[in-house]
C-alpha positions as CSV (number, residue, x, y, z in Angstrom):
1,M,0.0,0.0,0.0
2,K,1.2,3.5,-0.8
3,E,2.0,5.9,2.0
4,T,-0.6,8.3,0.5
5,L,-3.4,6.9,2.6
6,K,-4.1,9.1,5.6
7,V,-6.4,8.9,8.6
8,G,-9.5,10.9,7.7
9,A,-9.7,9.7,4.1
10,R,-13.4,9.2,3.2
11,A,-15.8,7.7,0.7
12,R,-19.5,7.7,0.3
13,L,-21.8,5.4,-1.7
14,A,-25.5,5.6,-2.4
15,F,-27.1,2.3,-3.4
16,T,-30.7,1.7,-4.4
17,V,-31.8,-1.7,-3.1
18,P,-32.9,-4.1,-5.8
19,V,-35.0,-7.2,-5.1
20,G,-32.0,-9.4,-5.6
21,K,-30.3,-7.9,-2.5
22,T,-33.1,-8.9,-0.1
23,V,-33.1,-11.7,2.5
24,P,-34.7,-14.4,0.3
25,H,-31.8,-14.0,-2.2
26,L,-29.0,-14.1,0.4
27,Y,-28.8,-17.9,0.4
28,P,-31.5,-19.1,-2.0
29,E,-30.6,-22.7,-1.1
30,S,-32.1,-22.0,2.4
31,P,-35.9,-22.4,2.6
32,D,-35.8,-20.4,5.8
33,F,-34.2,-17.4,4.0
34,R,-36.6,-17.8,1.0
35,A,-39.5,-17.5,3.4
36,M,-38.4,-14.2,4.9
37,P,-39.6,-10.8,3.8
38,E,-38.0,-9.0,0.9
39,V,-36.0,-6.4,2.9
40,F,-32.3,-5.5,2.4
41,A,-30.3,-8.4,3.9
42,T,-27.7,-7.7,6.6
43,G,-25.3,-9.9,4.7
44,F,-25.5,-7.7,1.6
45,M,-25.3,-4.6,3.8
46,V,-22.0,-5.8,5.2
47,G,-20.8,-6.2,1.6
48,L,-21.9,-2.7,0.7
49,M,-20.0,-1.4,3.7
50,E,-16.8,-3.2,2.6
51,W,-17.3,-1.8,-0.9
52,C,-17.3,1.7,0.5
53,C,-14.0,0.9,2.5
54,I,-12.5,-0.3,-0.8
55,E,-13.4,3.0,-2.4
56,V,-11.4,4.8,0.3
57,L,-8.4,2.5,-0.3
58,K,-8.2,1.9,-4.0
59,A,-6.3,5.1,-5.0
60,H,-3.7,4.1,-2.4
61,L,-3.1,0.5,-3.4
62,D,-0.2,-0.7,-5.5
63,A,-0.7,-2.7,-8.7
64,G,-2.0,-6.2,-7.8
65,E,-3.0,-5.3,-4.2
66,G,-6.5,-5.6,-2.8
67,S,-8.2,-5.5,0.5
68,L,-10.7,-7.6,2.5
69,G,-12.3,-7.1,5.8
70,I,-11.3,-9.2,8.8
71,H,-13.5,-7.8,11.6
72,I,-16.8,-6.0,11.9
73,N,-19.1,-4.8,14.6
74,V,-22.3,-3.8,13.0
75,S,-25.9,-3.0,13.8
76,H,-28.7,-3.2,11.3
77,S,-31.5,-1.2,12.9
78,A,-34.2,-0.7,10.3
79,A,-35.8,-2.6,7.4
80,T,-35.1,-1.3,3.9
81,V,-37.4,-2.3,1.1
82,P,-36.5,-2.6,-2.6
83,G,-36.4,0.8,-4.2
84,Q,-35.2,2.6,-1.2
85,T,-31.7,4.1,-1.2
86,V,-29.0,3.2,1.4
87,T,-26.1,5.6,1.9
88,V,-22.8,4.4,3.3
89,E,-20.0,6.5,4.5
90,A,-16.5,5.1,5.4
91,E,-13.7,7.0,7.1
92,C,-10.2,5.8,7.7
93,M,-9.6,5.9,11.4
94,S,-6.3,4.2,11.8
95,I,-3.4,2.8,9.8
96,N,-1.1,0.2,11.4
97,G,1.1,-1.3,8.7
98,R,-1.2,-3.2,6.3
99,R,-4.1,-3.0,8.7
100,V,-6.5,-0.1,8.2
101,G,-9.4,0.7,10.6
102,F,-12.6,2.3,9.4
103,N,-15.7,3.8,10.9
104,V,-18.6,3.1,8.6
105,T,-22.0,4.6,8.9
């Protein structure tokens, strides 16, 4: 990773939830998930949050480098139905070698 990444770097994503990102589509092999309401799945929300963190990082990665999350602490406090827009903001809070900490809202 380049040394250009600094604490305070930010990114923001706005994502309109499609039906394919709802709970029944998270693991379609599971009859229990398929029986649940069509609301934005927490599993897809976590992926969206990680995407936003990647947006913070990507200008600071060297060729061939990537990133993946290794720890989350998350709350999903409201149902979001298809057609509604979810906004995610990620801010770099710490850099310790190759480990980068984020606050994501």
